[in-house]
N, C-alpha and C positions, 0 to 999 in steps of 0.2 A: 427024382432029382434031389428033393429035400426031405423025403420021407414023410410027407404030409398029404392027406387026401382032402381036397377042397370040396365042401358040400354045395357051395353055390358057385357054379362054373361061370355064371354071368359076372359075378364079382371078381373072379380071377381074371377073366378077359378084360374087364375094366382096369384092373391093376396093371396089366401088361400093355395097355393102350396108351401110347404117347399122343400128346395133343396134336402133333403134326399129322398123324394117321387119322385122328378124328376129324380134323379140319379137311384133309384131303378127301375123305370119304363122306363128308357132310353128315356126320353122325350127330345125334341130338346133343343138346347142351349137357355137360357133365358126364359125357360118355368116356372121357379120358381119365387118366390116373391122377390128375392134379389134386383133387379134393382128398383122395385116398392117401396121397403122398403127405399132405398136411397132417392127417390123422396118424399115419405111420411114423412120421417124425416125432410126434408127441409120445407115441408108444415106445419107440426106440429110446427116447430120452429117459422115460420113467423106468424102463427095464434096466438100462445101463446104470442109472442112478442108484437103483436098489442094489444091484450087484456090487457096485463100488462101495456103497455104504456098508454093506455086510462084509465084503472082502477086506476092506481097509479101515477097521474101526478106529485106528489111531491117527489117521490122516485128517488134517483140517479141511474145512469146506473149500478153500481156494485150490488146494491140490486135487481134491476130488473133482472140482469143476474142470480143471485142466485135463485130467485123465478122461473124463466123460467127453470133452470136446475132441480128444484124439480118437476116441472110439466112433463117434457119430459124424465125423467129418467126411466130406465127399471122397477124398482119396482112399480112406480106409474102406468105406462102403463099396467103392468101385472095385477094390481088390476082392472083396467078398462076392460081389456079383460075377466077377470073372471066374472065381473058383468054382462056382456052381453053373457056369455058362448061361446065366440068365439072359444075356443079350440075344441069344439065339431065339428066344421066345417072345421078344418084344415086338409089338405091332408099331412100326414106324412109318412115317411118310417117306416118300422117295428121297426128298432132299436131305432129311435128317439121317436117313440110312447111308446115303452117298457121302456125307460129311463125317462119318465115323460115329454116329449116335449109338451104335450097339456096344462100342467100347468105352463109353463114358459112364 
């Protein structure tokens, strides 16, 4: 799918587990992806910041901030997940799945 081999499959499963699924299946605390999402958001910000900083050496901080915001915003990330069909692999609760959670 993305050309990467995950060494820790439990971590991959956690990354794909929505809180609705964890609650529905009575999984232990922090079995869902919310804490990983927090960490991933920070990683995405630093990677995109570094890229923009190097790619646009003459742009002021305010413009770089706007560019970064356009990269890490939910609609842009949703398009990326659709491109790689990530929704097919998500573990969702029944309600979340029925209300279109795979496409968000």
